[in-house]
Predicted model as a PDB file, atoms N, CA, C, CB and O in Angstrom, pLDDT in the B-factor column:
MODEL        1                                                                  
ATOM      1  N   MET A   1       0.722  -1.235   0.143  1.00 48.00           N  
ATOM      2  CA  MET A   1       0.091  -0.047   0.136  1.00 48.00           C  
ATOM      3  C   MET A   1       1.002   1.191  -0.052  1.00 48.00           C  
ATOM      4  CB  MET A   1      -0.636   0.032   1.320  1.00 48.00           C  
ATOM      5  O   MET A   1       1.895   1.409   0.767  1.00 48.00           O  
ATOM      6  N   GLY A   2       0.791   2.021  -1.134  1.00 53.00           N  
ATOM      7  CA  GLY A   2       1.986   3.287  -1.089  1.00 53.00           C  
ATOM      8  C   GLY A   2       1.106   4.427  -0.446  1.00 53.00           C  
ATOM      9  O   GLY A   2      -0.123   4.381  -0.402  1.00 53.00           O  
ATOM     10  N   HIS A   3       1.846   5.415   0.029  1.00 60.00           N  
ATOM     11  CA  HIS A   3       1.478   6.399   0.693  1.00 60.00           C  
ATOM     12  C   HIS A   3       1.973   7.484   0.512  1.00 60.00           C  
ATOM     13  CB  HIS A   3       1.526   6.219   1.685  1.00 60.00           C  
ATOM     14  O   HIS A   3       3.098   7.413   0.016  1.00 60.00           O  
ATOM     15  N   ARG A   4       1.517   8.729   0.754  1.00 61.00           N  
ATOM     16  CA  ARG A   4       2.373   9.965   0.494  1.00 61.00           C  
ATOM     17  C   ARG A   4       1.849  10.986   1.515  1.00 61.00           C  
ATOM     18  CB  ARG A   4       2.252  10.545  -1.091  1.00 61.00           C  
ATOM     19  O   ARG A   4       0.678  11.365   1.515  1.00 61.00           O  
ATOM     20  N   LYS A   5       2.995  11.508   2.585  1.00 61.00           N  
ATOM     21  CA  LYS A   5       2.185  12.356   3.439  1.00 61.00           C  
ATOM     22  C   LYS A   5       3.199  13.563   3.350  1.00 61.00           C  
ATOM     23  CB  LYS A   5       1.821  11.723   5.043  1.00 61.00           C  
ATOM     24  O   LYS A   5       4.406  13.463   3.134  1.00 61.00           O  
ATOM     25  N   THR A   6       2.536  14.632   3.542  1.00 66.00           N  
ATOM     26  CA  THR A   6       2.956  15.993   4.048  1.00 66.00           C  
ATOM     27  C   THR A   6       2.605  16.575   5.097  1.00 66.00           C  
ATOM     28  CB  THR A   6       2.723  16.811   3.347  1.00 66.00           C  
ATOM     29  O   THR A   6       1.946  15.753   5.733  1.00 66.00           O  
ATOM     30  N   ASP A   7       2.673  17.662   5.730  1.00 72.00           N  
ATOM     31  CA  ASP A   7       1.638  18.513   6.926  1.00 72.00           C  
ATOM     32  C   ASP A   7       0.498  18.660   6.687  1.00 72.00           C  
ATOM     33  CB  ASP A   7       1.888  19.856   7.259  1.00 72.00           C  
ATOM     34  O   ASP A   7      -0.357  18.809   7.559  1.00 72.00           O  
ATOM     35  N   ARG A   8       0.231  18.641   5.191  1.00 82.00           N  
ATOM     36  CA  ARG A   8      -1.228  19.140   4.693  1.00 82.00           C  
ATOM     37  C   ARG A   8      -1.925  17.807   3.937  1.00 82.00           C  
ATOM     38  CB  ARG A   8      -1.073  20.583   3.483  1.00 82.00           C  
ATOM     39  O   ARG A   8      -3.116  17.559   4.118  1.00 82.00           O  
ATOM     40  N   TYR A   9      -1.430  17.321   3.433  1.00 85.00           N  
ATOM     41  CA  TYR A   9      -1.796  16.304   2.581  1.00 85.00           C  
ATOM     42  C   TYR A   9      -1.403  14.549   2.901  1.00 85.00           C  
ATOM     43  CB  TYR A   9      -1.156  16.802   1.317  1.00 85.00           C  
ATOM     44  O   TYR A   9      -0.302  14.204   3.330  1.00 85.00           O  
ATOM     45  N   TYR A  10      -2.401  13.693   2.630  1.00 87.00           N  
ATOM     46  CA  TYR A  10      -2.054  12.433   3.054  1.00 87.00           C  
ATOM     47  C   TYR A  10      -2.767  11.851   1.936  1.00 87.00           C  
ATOM     48  CB  TYR A  10      -2.434  11.981   4.540  1.00 87.00           C  
ATOM     49  O   TYR A  10      -3.892  12.260   1.653  1.00 87.00           O  
ATOM     50  N   MET A  11      -2.065  10.704   1.120  1.00 88.00           N  
ATOM     51  CA  MET A  11      -2.991   9.806   0.096  1.00 88.00           C  
ATOM     52  C   MET A  11      -2.278   8.339   0.497  1.00 88.00           C  
ATOM     53  CB  MET A  11      -2.818  10.297  -1.866  1.00 88.00           C  
ATOM     54  O   MET A  11      -1.121   8.192   0.889  1.00 88.00           O  
ATOM     55  N   ALA A  12      -3.181   7.408   0.312  1.00 89.00           N  
ATOM     56  CA  ALA A  12      -3.072   6.144   0.634  1.00 89.00           C  
ATOM     57  C   ALA A  12      -4.130   5.290   0.117  1.00 89.00           C  
ATOM     58  CB  ALA A  12      -2.979   6.054   1.931  1.00 89.00           C  
ATOM     59  O   ALA A  12      -5.265   5.767   0.091  1.00 89.00           O  
ATOM     60  N   SER A  13      -3.923   4.005  -0.334  1.00 91.00           N  
ATOM     61  CA  SER A  13      -4.897   3.108  -0.757  1.00 91.00           C  
ATOM     62  C   SER A  13      -5.223   2.198   0.385  1.00 91.00           C  
ATOM     63  CB  SER A  13      -4.452   2.361  -1.962  1.00 91.00           C  
ATOM     64  O   SER A  13      -4.541   1.733   1.299  1.00 91.00           O  
ATOM     65  N   VAL A  14      -6.602   2.081   0.011  1.00 92.00           N  
ATOM     66  CA  VAL A  14      -7.184   1.157   1.250  1.00 92.00           C  
ATOM     67  C   VAL A  14      -8.054  -0.008   0.380  1.00 92.00           C  
ATOM     68  CB  VAL A  14      -8.354   2.186   2.497  1.00 92.00           C  
ATOM     69  O   VAL A  14      -8.517   0.264  -0.728  1.00 92.00           O  
ATOM     70  N   ARG A  15      -8.209  -1.239   0.962  1.00 95.00           N  
ATOM     71  CA  ARG A  15      -8.824  -2.339   0.431  1.00 95.00           C  
ATOM     72  C   ARG A  15     -10.242  -2.580   0.994  1.00 95.00           C  
ATOM     73  CB  ARG A  15      -7.972  -3.474   0.648  1.00 95.00           C  
ATOM     74  O   ARG A  15     -10.382  -2.729   2.208  1.00 95.00           O  
ATOM     75  N   VAL A  16     -11.117  -2.616   0.298  1.00 96.00           N  
ATOM     76  CA  VAL A  16     -12.699  -2.951   1.213  1.00 96.00           C  
ATOM     77  C   VAL A  16     -12.367  -4.516   1.199  1.00 96.00           C  
ATOM     78  CB  VAL A  16     -14.614  -2.459   0.233  1.00 96.00           C  
ATOM     79  O   VAL A  16     -11.809  -5.260   0.393  1.00 96.00           O  
ATOM     80  N   GLY A  17     -12.970  -4.681   2.468  1.00 97.00           N  
ATOM     81  CA  GLY A  17     -12.942  -6.040   3.107  1.00 97.00           C  
ATOM     82  C   GLY A  17     -13.974  -6.707   2.639  1.00 97.00           C  
ATOM     83  O   GLY A  17     -14.811  -6.120   1.953  1.00 97.00           O  
ATOM     84  N   PRO A  18     -14.091  -8.109   2.945  1.00 97.00           N  
ATOM     85  CA  PRO A  18     -15.161  -8.930   2.576  1.00 97.00           C  
ATOM     86  C   PRO A  18     -16.595  -8.314   3.243  1.00 97.00           C  
ATOM     87  CB  PRO A  18     -14.807 -10.454   3.077  1.00 97.00           C  
ATOM     88  O   PRO A  18     -17.669  -8.578   2.703  1.00 97.00           O  
ATOM     89  N   LYS A  19     -16.526  -7.522   4.386  1.00 97.00           N  
ATOM     90  CA  LYS A  19     -17.618  -7.156   5.244  1.00 97.00           C  
ATOM     91  C   LYS A  19     -17.886  -5.949   4.654  1.00 97.00           C  
ATOM     92  CB  LYS A  19     -17.363  -7.092   6.762  1.00 97.00           C  
ATOM     93  O   LYS A  19     -18.847  -5.452   5.241  1.00 97.00           O  
ATOM     94  N   GLY A  20     -17.448  -5.161   3.671  1.00 96.00           N  
ATOM     95  CA  GLY A  20     -17.519  -3.940   3.155  1.00 96.00           C  
ATOM     96  C   GLY A  20     -16.813  -2.859   4.187  1.00 96.00           C  
ATOM     97  O   GLY A  20     -17.208  -1.696   4.266  1.00 96.00           O  
ATOM     98  N   GLN A  21     -15.740  -3.380   4.954  1.00 95.00           N  
ATOM     99  CA  GLN A  21     -15.157  -2.388   5.863  1.00 95.00           C  
ATOM    100  C   GLN A  21     -13.751  -1.959   5.317  1.00 95.00           C  
ATOM    101  CB  GLN A  21     -15.043  -2.986   7.340  1.00 95.00           C  
ATOM    102  O   GLN A  21     -13.114  -2.763   4.637  1.00 95.00           O  
ATOM    103  N   ILE A  22     -13.294  -0.822   5.570  1.00 94.00           N  
ATOM    104  CA  ILE A  22     -12.319  -0.478   5.293  1.00 94.00           C  
ATOM    105  C   ILE A  22     -11.153  -0.083   6.744  1.00 94.00           C  
ATOM    106  CB  ILE A  22     -12.750   0.516   4.362  1.00 94.00           C  
ATOM    107  O   ILE A  22     -11.609  -0.105   7.887  1.00 94.00           O  
ATOM    108  N   VAL A  23     -10.031   0.174   6.547  1.00 94.00           N  
ATOM    109  CA  VAL A  23      -9.247   0.563   7.667  1.00 94.00           C  
ATOM    110  C   VAL A  23      -8.437   1.963   7.439  1.00 94.00           C  
ATOM    111  CB  VAL A  23      -8.273  -0.606   7.970  1.00 94.00           C  
ATOM    112  O   VAL A  23      -7.503   1.966   6.636  1.00 94.00           O  
ATOM    113  N   ILE A  24      -8.713   2.891   7.986  1.00 94.00           N  
ATOM    114  CA  ILE A  24      -8.213   4.054   7.894  1.00 94.00           C  
ATOM    115  C   ILE A  24      -6.957   4.256   8.476  1.00 94.00           C  
ATOM    116  CB  ILE A  24      -9.013   4.842   8.319  1.00 94.00           C  
ATOM    117  O   ILE A  24      -6.839   4.363   9.697  1.00 94.00           O  
ATOM    118  N   PRO A  25      -5.807   4.332   7.542  1.00 93.00           N  
ATOM    119  CA  PRO A  25      -4.283   4.157   8.221  1.00 93.00           C  
ATOM    120  C   PRO A  25      -3.966   5.138   9.323  1.00 93.00           C  
ATOM    121  CB  PRO A  25      -3.088   4.379   7.107  1.00 93.00           C  
ATOM    122  O   PRO A  25      -4.479   6.207   9.653  1.00 93.00           O  
ATOM    123  N   LYS A  26      -2.959   4.434   9.782  1.00 92.00           N  
ATOM    124  CA  LYS A  26      -2.725   5.258  11.159  1.00 92.00           C  
ATOM    125  C   LYS A  26      -2.394   6.603  10.975  1.00 92.00           C  
ATOM    126  CB  LYS A  26      -1.602   4.708  12.016  1.00 92.00           C  
ATOM    127  O   LYS A  26      -2.732   7.460  11.792  1.00 92.00           O  
ATOM    128  N   GLU A  27      -1.663   6.890   9.811  1.00 90.00           N  
ATOM    129  CA  GLU A  27      -1.212   8.300   9.476  1.00 90.00           C  
ATOM    130  C   GLU A  27      -2.228   9.285   9.608  1.00 90.00           C  
ATOM    131  CB  GLU A  27      -0.706   8.405   8.121  1.00 90.00           C  
ATOM    132  O   GLU A  27      -2.242  10.294  10.313  1.00 90.00           O  
ATOM    133  N   ALA A  28      -3.144   8.800   8.755  1.00 90.00           N  
ATOM    134  CA  ALA A  28      -4.541   9.793   8.577  1.00 90.00           C  
ATOM    135  C   ALA A  28      -5.408  10.047   9.835  1.00 90.00           C  
ATOM    136  CB  ALA A  28      -5.619   9.105   7.500  1.00 90.00           C  
ATOM    137  O   ALA A  28      -5.804  11.149  10.216  1.00 90.00           O  
ATOM    138  N   ARG A  29      -5.657   8.746  10.466  1.00 92.00           N  
ATOM    139  CA  ARG A  29      -5.992   8.966  11.657  1.00 92.00           C  
ATOM    140  C   ARG A  29      -5.235   9.910  12.757  1.00 92.00           C  
ATOM    141  CB  ARG A  29      -6.076   7.840  12.019  1.00 92.00           C  
ATOM    142  O   ARG A  29      -5.985  10.575  13.471  1.00 92.00           O  
ATOM    143  N   GLU A  30      -3.977  10.026  12.946  1.00 90.00           N  
ATOM    144  CA  GLU A  30      -3.322  10.858  13.724  1.00 90.00           C  
ATOM    145  C   GLU A  30      -3.401  12.155  13.109  1.00 90.00           C  
ATOM    146  CB  GLU A  30      -2.021  10.430  13.965  1.00 90.00           C  
ATOM    147  O   GLU A  30      -3.428  13.167  13.809  1.00 90.00           O  
ATOM    148  N   MET A  31      -3.445  12.210  11.704  1.00 88.00           N  
ATOM    149  CA  MET A  31      -3.302  13.493  11.361  1.00 88.00           C  
ATOM    150  C   MET A  31      -4.692  14.380  11.445  1.00 88.00           C  
ATOM    151  CB  MET A  31      -2.709  13.472  10.007  1.00 88.00           C  
ATOM    152  O   MET A  31      -4.593  15.602  11.338  1.00 88.00           O  
ATOM    153  N   PHE A  32      -6.131  13.705  11.657  1.00 88.00           N  
ATOM    154  CA  PHE A  32      -6.936  14.115  11.852  1.00 88.00           C  
ATOM    155  C   PHE A  32      -7.771  13.872  13.477  1.00 88.00           C  
ATOM    156  CB  PHE A  32      -7.357  13.811  10.771  1.00 88.00           C  
ATOM    157  O   PHE A  32      -8.924  14.193  13.766  1.00 88.00           O  
ATOM    158  N   GLY A  33      -6.861  13.285  14.240  1.00 90.00           N  
ATOM    159  CA  GLY A  33      -7.253  13.041  15.465  1.00 90.00           C  
ATOM    160  C   GLY A  33      -8.348  12.010  15.580  1.00 90.00           C  
ATOM    161  O   GLY A  33      -9.112  11.981  16.545  1.00 90.00           O  
ATOM    162  N   VAL A  34      -8.401  11.230  14.646  1.00 93.00           N  
ATOM    163  CA  VAL A  34      -9.775  10.116  14.780  1.00 93.00           C  
ATOM    164  C   VAL A  34      -9.243   8.994  15.587  1.00 93.00           C  
ATOM    165  CB  VAL A  34     -10.408   9.402  13.175  1.00 93.00           C  
ATOM    166  O   VAL A  34      -8.278   8.354  15.169  1.00 93.00           O  
ATOM    167  N   GLU A  35      -9.819   8.709  16.737  1.00 93.00           N  
ATOM    168  CA  GLU A  35      -9.442   7.652  17.755  1.00 93.00           C  
ATOM    169  C   GLU A  35     -10.786   6.829  17.860  1.00 93.00           C  
ATOM    170  CB  GLU A  35      -8.924   8.316  19.285  1.00 93.00           C  
ATOM    171  O   GLU A  35     -11.893   7.233  17.505  1.00 93.00           O  
ATOM    172  N   PRO A  36     -10.463   5.503  18.457  1.00 93.00           N  
ATOM    173  CA  PRO A  36     -11.468   4.718  18.437  1.00 93.00           C  
ATOM    174  C   PRO A  36     -13.019   4.963  19.144  1.00 93.00           C  
ATOM    175  CB  PRO A  36     -10.880   3.706  18.896  1.00 93.00           C  
ATOM    176  O   PRO A  36     -13.174   5.085  20.359  1.00 93.00           O  
ATOM    177  N   GLY A  37     -13.821   4.997  18.421  1.00 91.00           N  
ATOM    178  CA  GLY A  37     -15.084   5.250  19.268  1.00 91.00           C  
ATOM    179  C   GLY A  37     -15.681   6.608  18.502  1.00 91.00           C  
ATOM    180  O   GLY A  37     -16.880   6.861  18.615  1.00 91.00           O  
ATOM    181  N   ASP A  38     -14.971   7.307  17.867  1.00 91.00           N  
ATOM    182  CA  ASP A  38     -15.388   8.699  17.507  1.00 91.00           C  
ATOM    183  C   ASP A  38     -16.223   7.986  16.351  1.00 91.00           C  
ATOM    184  CB  ASP A  38     -14.085   9.981  17.078  1.00 91.00           C  
ATOM    185  O   ASP A  38     -16.011   6.927  15.761  1.00 91.00           O  
ATOM    186  N   LEU A  39     -17.558   9.215  16.191  1.00 89.00           N  
ATOM    187  CA  LEU A  39     -18.539   9.091  15.028  1.00 89.00           C  
ATOM    188  C   LEU A  39     -17.800   9.546  13.899  1.00 89.00           C  
ATOM    189  CB  LEU A  39     -19.887   9.920  15.185  1.00 89.00           C  
ATOM    190  O   LEU A  39     -17.035  10.506  13.990  1.00 89.00           O  
ATOM    191  N   LEU A  40     -17.988   8.896  12.806  1.00 90.00           N  
ATOM    192  CA  LEU A  40     -17.535   9.550  11.297  1.00 90.00           C  
ATOM    193  C   LEU A  40     -18.795   9.407  10.759  1.00 90.00           C  
ATOM    194  CB  LEU A  40     -16.265   8.747  10.288  1.00 90.00           C  
ATOM    195  O   LEU A  40     -19.603   8.518  11.028  1.00 90.00           O  
ATOM    196  N   VAL A  41     -18.975  10.636   9.720  1.00 87.00           N  
ATOM    197  CA  VAL A  41     -20.059  10.745   8.907  1.00 87.00           C  
ATOM    198  C   VAL A  41     -19.509  10.596   7.719  1.00 87.00           C  
ATOM    199  CB  VAL A  41     -20.828  11.898   9.028  1.00 87.00           C  
ATOM    200  O   VAL A  41     -18.470  11.201   7.453  1.00 87.00           O  
ATOM    201  N   LEU A  42     -20.205   9.646   6.683  1.00 89.00           N  
ATOM    202  CA  LEU A  42     -19.859   9.282   5.333  1.00 89.00           C  
ATOM    203  C   LEU A  42     -20.953  10.364   4.433  1.00 89.00           C  
ATOM    204  CB  LEU A  42     -20.112   7.447   5.066  1.00 89.00           C  
ATOM    205  O   LEU A  42     -22.180  10.429   4.513  1.00 89.00           O  
ATOM    206  N   MET A  43     -20.264  10.939   3.807  1.00 86.00           N  
ATOM    207  CA  MET A  43     -21.112  11.981   2.776  1.00 86.00           C  
ATOM    208  C   MET A  43     -20.650  11.325   1.357  1.00 86.00           C  
ATOM    209  CB  MET A  43     -20.588  13.904   2.913  1.00 86.00           C  
ATOM    210  O   MET A  43     -19.477  11.029   1.131  1.00 86.00           O  
ATOM    211  N   ALA A  44     -21.772  11.125   0.380  1.00 88.00           N  
ATOM    212  CA  ALA A  44     -21.489  10.828  -0.795  1.00 88.00           C  
ATOM    213  C   ALA A  44     -22.447  11.164  -1.702  1.00 88.00           C  
ATOM    214  CB  ALA A  44     -21.197   9.673  -0.861  1.00 88.00           C  
ATOM    215  O   ALA A  44     -23.656  11.119  -1.478  1.00 88.00           O  
ATOM    216  N   ASP A  45     -21.813  11.579  -2.964  1.00 88.00           N  
ATOM    217  CA  ASP A  45     -22.059  12.263  -4.313  1.00 88.00           C  
ATOM    218  C   ASP A  45     -21.871  11.329  -5.091  1.00 88.00           C  
ATOM    219  CB  ASP A  45     -21.258  13.416  -4.717  1.00 88.00           C  
ATOM    220  O   ASP A  45     -20.840  10.700  -4.851  1.00 88.00           O  
ATOM    221  N   LYS A  46     -22.760  10.809  -6.365  1.00 90.00           N  
ATOM    222  CA  LYS A  46     -22.361   9.958  -7.320  1.00 90.00           C  
ATOM    223  C   LYS A  46     -21.412  10.821  -8.066  1.00 90.00           C  
ATOM    224  CB  LYS A  46     -23.497   9.362  -8.130  1.00 90.00           C  
ATOM    225  O   LYS A  46     -20.375  10.182  -8.244  1.00 90.00           O  
ATOM    226  N   LYS A  47     -21.341  12.010  -8.574  1.00 90.00           N  
ATOM    227  CA  LYS A  47     -20.505  12.691  -9.330  1.00 90.00           C  
ATOM    228  C   LYS A  47     -19.192  13.269  -8.873  1.00 90.00           C  
ATOM    229  CB  LYS A  47     -21.177  13.566  -9.767  1.00 90.00           C  
ATOM    230  O   LYS A  47     -18.285  13.666  -9.605  1.00 90.00           O  
ATOM    231  N   ARG A  48     -19.226  13.258  -7.380  1.00 89.00           N  
ATOM    232  CA  ARG A  48     -17.895  14.147  -6.664  1.00 89.00           C  
ATOM    233  C   ARG A  48     -17.370  12.816  -6.033  1.00 89.00           C  
ATOM    234  CB  ARG A  48     -18.305  15.642  -5.294  1.00 89.00           C  
ATOM    235  O   ARG A  48     -16.148  12.870  -5.892  1.00 89.00           O  
ATOM    236  N   GLY A  49     -17.837  11.814  -5.674  1.00 92.00           N  
ATOM    237  CA  GLY A  49     -17.126  11.058  -4.655  1.00 92.00           C  
ATOM    238  C   GLY A  49     -17.771  10.834  -3.161  1.00 92.00           C  
ATOM    239  O   GLY A  49     -18.872  11.234  -2.781  1.00 92.00           O  
ATOM    240  N   MET A  50     -16.924  10.187  -2.511  1.00 91.00           N  
ATOM    241  CA  MET A  50     -17.101  10.090  -1.000  1.00 91.00           C  
ATOM    242  C   MET A  50     -16.362  10.656  -0.178  1.00 91.00           C  
ATOM    243  CB  MET A  50     -17.057   8.993  -0.569  1.00 91.00           C  
ATOM    244  O   MET A  50     -15.150  10.582  -0.385  1.00 91.00           O  
ATOM    245  N   ALA A  51     -16.875  11.430   1.064  1.00 88.00           N  
ATOM    246  CA  ALA A  51     -15.867  12.013   1.865  1.00 88.00           C  
ATOM    247  C   ALA A  51     -16.342  11.464   3.385  1.00 88.00           C  
ATOM    248  CB  ALA A  51     -15.811  13.754   1.660  1.00 88.00           C  
ATOM    249  O   ALA A  51     -17.500  11.189   3.699  1.00 88.00           O  
ATOM    250  N   LEU A  52     -15.262  11.383   4.170  1.00 89.00           N  
ATOM    251  CA  LEU A  52     -15.593  10.964   5.629  1.00 89.00           C  
ATOM    252  C   LEU A  52     -15.026  12.274   6.414  1.00 89.00           C  
ATOM    253  CB  LEU A  52     -14.783   9.383   6.147  1.00 89.00           C  
ATOM    254  O   LEU A  52     -13.972  12.850   6.143  1.00 89.00           O  
ATOM    255  N   GLN A  53     -15.878  12.595   7.366  1.00 85.00           N  
ATOM    256  CA  GLN A  53     -15.780  13.697   8.366  1.00 85.00           C  
ATOM    257  C   GLN A  53     -16.269  13.411   9.703  1.00 85.00           C  
ATOM    258  CB  GLN A  53     -16.486  14.838   7.914  1.00 85.00           C  
ATOM    259  O   GLN A  53     -17.327  12.822   9.924  1.00 85.00           O  
ATOM    260  N   THR A  54     -15.243  13.968  10.839  1.00 84.00           N  
ATOM    261  CA  THR A  54     -15.939  13.723  11.963  1.00 84.00           C  
ATOM    262  C   THR A  54     -17.017  14.357  12.332  1.00 84.00           C  
ATOM    263  CB  THR A  54     -15.284  13.797  12.813  1.00 84.00           C  
ATOM    264  O   THR A  54     -17.231  15.447  11.801  1.00 84.00           O  
ATOM    265  N   ALA A  55     -17.807  13.923  13.165  1.00 79.00           N  
ATOM    266  CA  ALA A  55     -19.462  14.621  13.311  1.00 79.00           C  
ATOM    267  C   ALA A  55     -18.888  16.112  14.217  1.00 79.00           C  
ATOM    268  CB  ALA A  55     -20.954  13.289  14.575  1.00 79.00           C  
ATOM    269  O   ALA A  55     -19.585  17.127  14.224  1.00 79.00           O  
ATOM    270  N   ASP A  56     -17.738  16.053  14.838  1.00 78.00           N  
ATOM    271  CA  ASP A  56     -17.656  17.525  15.555  1.00 78.00           C  
ATOM    272  C   ASP A  56     -17.269  18.530  14.700  1.00 78.00           C  
ATOM    273  CB  ASP A  56     -16.665  17.615  16.708  1.00 78.00           C  
ATOM    274  O   ASP A  56     -17.261  19.737  14.942  1.00 78.00           O  
ATOM    275  N   LYS A  57     -16.970  18.006  13.756  1.00 78.00           N  
ATOM    276  CA  LYS A  57     -16.531  19.053  12.262  1.00 78.00           C  
ATOM    277  C   LYS A  57     -17.552  19.759  11.471  1.00 78.00           C  
ATOM    278  CB  LYS A  57     -15.862  18.174  11.038  1.00 78.00           C  
ATOM    279  O   LYS A  57     -17.323  20.639  10.641  1.00 78.00           O  
ATOM    280  N   LEU A  58     -18.909  19.203  11.869  1.00 76.00           N  
ATOM    281  CA  LEU A  58     -19.910  19.680  10.871  1.00 76.00           C  
ATOM    282  C   LEU A  58     -20.618  20.660  11.663  1.00 76.00           C  
ATOM    283  CB  LEU A  58     -20.885  18.548  10.251  1.00 76.00           C  
ATOM    284  O   LEU A  58     -20.447  20.853  12.867  1.00 76.00           O  
ATOM    285  N   ASN A  59     -21.566  21.370  10.770  1.00 69.00           N  
ATOM    286  CA  ASN A  59     -22.041  22.488  11.432  1.00 69.00           C  
ATOM    287  C   ASN A  59     -22.842  21.928  12.670  1.00 69.00           C  
ATOM    288  CB  ASN A  59     -22.900  23.392  10.461  1.00 69.00           C  
ATOM    289  O   ASN A  59     -23.154  20.755  12.874  1.00 69.00           O  
ATOM    290  N   PRO A  60     -23.167  23.295  13.634  1.00 71.00           N  
ATOM    291  CA  PRO A  60     -23.682  22.863  14.937  1.00 71.00           C  
ATOM    292  C   PRO A  60     -25.225  22.057  14.588  1.00 71.00           C  
ATOM    293  CB  PRO A  60     -23.840  24.329  16.013  1.00 71.00           C  
ATOM    294  O   PRO A  60     -25.688  21.179  15.316  1.00 71.00           O  
ATOM    295  N   PHE A  61     -25.860  22.540  13.381  1.00 67.00           N  
ATOM    296  CA  PHE A  61     -27.271  21.722  13.412  1.00 67.00           C  
ATOM    297  C   PHE A  61     -27.050  20.340  13.125  1.00 67.00           C  
ATOM    298  CB  PHE A  61     -28.354  22.236  12.341  1.00 67.00           C  
ATOM    299  O   PHE A  61     -27.774  19.593  13.784  1.00 67.00           O  
ATOM    300  N   MET A  62     -26.223  19.755  12.298  1.00 70.00           N  
ATOM    301  CA  MET A  62     -25.782  18.458  11.986  1.00 70.00           C  
ATOM    302  C   MET A  62     -25.341  17.737  13.345  1.00 70.00           C  
ATOM    303  CB  MET A  62     -24.613  18.539  10.926  1.00 70.00           C  
ATOM    304  O   MET A  62     -25.940  16.751  13.773  1.00 70.00           O  
ATOM    305  N   LYS A  63     -24.042  18.419  14.102  1.00 67.00           N  
ATOM    306  CA  LYS A  63     -23.670  17.874  15.190  1.00 67.00           C  
ATOM    307  C   LYS A  63     -24.798  17.655  15.988  1.00 67.00           C  
ATOM    308  CB  LYS A  63     -22.735  18.570  15.782  1.00 67.00           C  
ATOM    309  O   LYS A  63     -24.720  16.547  16.518  1.00 67.00           O  
ATOM    310  N   GLY A  64     -25.898  18.314  16.313  1.00 71.00           N  
ATOM    311  CA  GLY A  64     -27.138  18.212  17.006  1.00 71.00           C  
ATOM    312  C   GLY A  64     -27.830  16.897  16.848  1.00 71.00           C  
ATOM    313  O   GLY A  64     -28.056  16.012  17.674  1.00 71.00           O  
ATOM    314  N   VAL A  65     -28.099  16.992  15.626  1.00 70.00           N  
ATOM    315  CA  VAL A  65     -28.510  15.502  15.073  1.00 70.00           C  
ATOM    316  C   VAL A  65     -27.771  14.170  15.548  1.00 70.00           C  
ATOM    317  CB  VAL A  65     -28.300  15.501  13.541  1.00 70.00           C  
ATOM    318  O   VAL A  65     -28.258  13.235  16.183  1.00 70.00           O  
ATOM    319  N   PHE A  66     -26.703  14.300  15.159  1.00 67.00           N  
ATOM    320  CA  PHE A  66     -25.757  13.126  15.667  1.00 67.00           C  
ATOM    321  C   PHE A  66     -25.699  12.720  16.878  1.00 67.00           C  
ATOM    322  CB  PHE A  66     -24.544  13.329  15.484  1.00 67.00           C  
ATOM    323  O   PHE A  66     -25.647  11.559  17.286  1.00 67.00           O  
ATOM    324  N   ASP A  67     -25.711  14.165  17.744  1.00 74.00           N  
ATOM    325  CA  ASP A  67     -25.604  13.752  19.153  1.00 74.00           C  
ATOM    326  C   ASP A  67     -26.772  13.334  19.683  1.00 74.00           C  
ATOM    327  CB  ASP A  67     -25.127  14.736  19.975  1.00 74.00           C  
ATOM    328  O   ASP A  67     -26.741  12.760  20.771  1.00 74.00           O  
ATOM    329  N   GLY A  68     -27.899  13.527  19.070  1.00 69.00           N  
ATOM    330  CA  GLY A  68     -29.020  12.876  19.349  1.00 69.00           C  
ATOM    331  C   GLY A  68     -29.394  11.227  19.140  1.00 69.00           C  
ATOM    332  O   GLY A  68     -30.177  10.462  19.702  1.00 69.00           O  
ATOM    333  N   LEU A  69     -28.447  11.096  18.071  1.00 62.00           N  
ATOM    334  CA  LEU A  69     -28.512   9.650  17.779  1.00 62.00           C  
ATOM    335  C   LEU A  69     -27.789   8.903  18.708  1.00 62.00           C  
ATOM    336  CB  LEU A  69     -28.029   9.320  16.473  1.00 62.00           C  
ATOM    337  O   LEU A  69     -28.173   7.780  19.036  1.00 62.00           O  
ATOM    338  N   GLN A  70     -26.680   9.464  19.211  1.00 60.00           N  
ATOM    339  CA  GLN A  70     -25.736   8.905  20.227  1.00 60.00           C  
ATOM    340  C   GLN A  70     -26.498   8.359  21.620  1.00 60.00           C  
ATOM    341  CB  GLN A  70     -24.658  10.100  20.600  1.00 60.00           C  
ATOM    342  O   GLN A  70     -26.400   7.295  22.232  1.00 60.00           O  
ATOM    343  N   GLU A  71     -27.412   9.734  21.874  1.00 58.00           N  
ATOM    344  CA  GLU A  71     -28.147   9.567  23.313  1.00 58.00           C  
ATOM    345  C   GLU A  71     -28.954   8.371  23.111  1.00 58.00           C  
ATOM    346  CB  GLU A  71     -29.151  10.883  23.805  1.00 58.00           C  
ATOM    347  O   GLU A  71     -29.191   7.574  24.019  1.00 58.00           O  
ATOM    348  N   GLU A  72     -29.437   8.230  21.741  1.00 56.00           N  
ATOM    349  CA  GLU A  72     -30.517   6.980  21.655  1.00 56.00           C  
ATOM    350  C   GLU A  72     -29.757   5.842  21.919  1.00 56.00           C  
ATOM    351  CB  GLU A  72     -31.292   6.756  20.193  1.00 56.00           C  
ATOM    352  O   GLU A  72     -30.405   5.028  22.577  1.00 56.00           O  
ATOM    353  N   GLU A  73     -28.902   5.570  21.718  1.00 56.00           N  
ATOM    354  CA  GLU A  73     -27.768   4.308  21.491  1.00 56.00           C  
ATOM    355  C   GLU A  73     -27.750   3.810  23.228  1.00 56.00           C  
ATOM    356  CB  GLU A  73     -25.792   5.010  20.739  1.00 56.00           C  
ATOM    357  O   GLU A  73     -27.821   2.637  23.594  1.00 56.00           O  
ATOM    358  N   GLU A  74     -27.657   4.783  23.973  1.00 57.00           N  
ATOM    359  CA  GLU A  74     -27.058   4.727  25.119  1.00 57.00           C  
ATOM    360  C   GLU A  74     -27.926   4.215  26.124  1.00 57.00           C  
ATOM    361  CB  GLU A  74     -26.557   5.901  25.433  1.00 57.00           C  
ATOM    362  O   GLU A  74     -27.524   4.090  27.281  1.00 57.00           O  
TER     363      GLU A  74                                                      
ENDMDL                                                                          
END                                                                             
């Protein structure tokens, strides 16, 4: 798996496993402060692709929606 890292950019190849899961490389998790248990939001657009974002980086309205979902799970 090749990768390229600078202070601002990171690129790597990941493989989708048999259960449809991917592993976010350690370097990318460290770069964005992603830790076990963090809630990530997947955004997808057929023309523009997919993106992952931590819920705390979303606007306050969206964060409230996802915080409400976490409370329901507890």
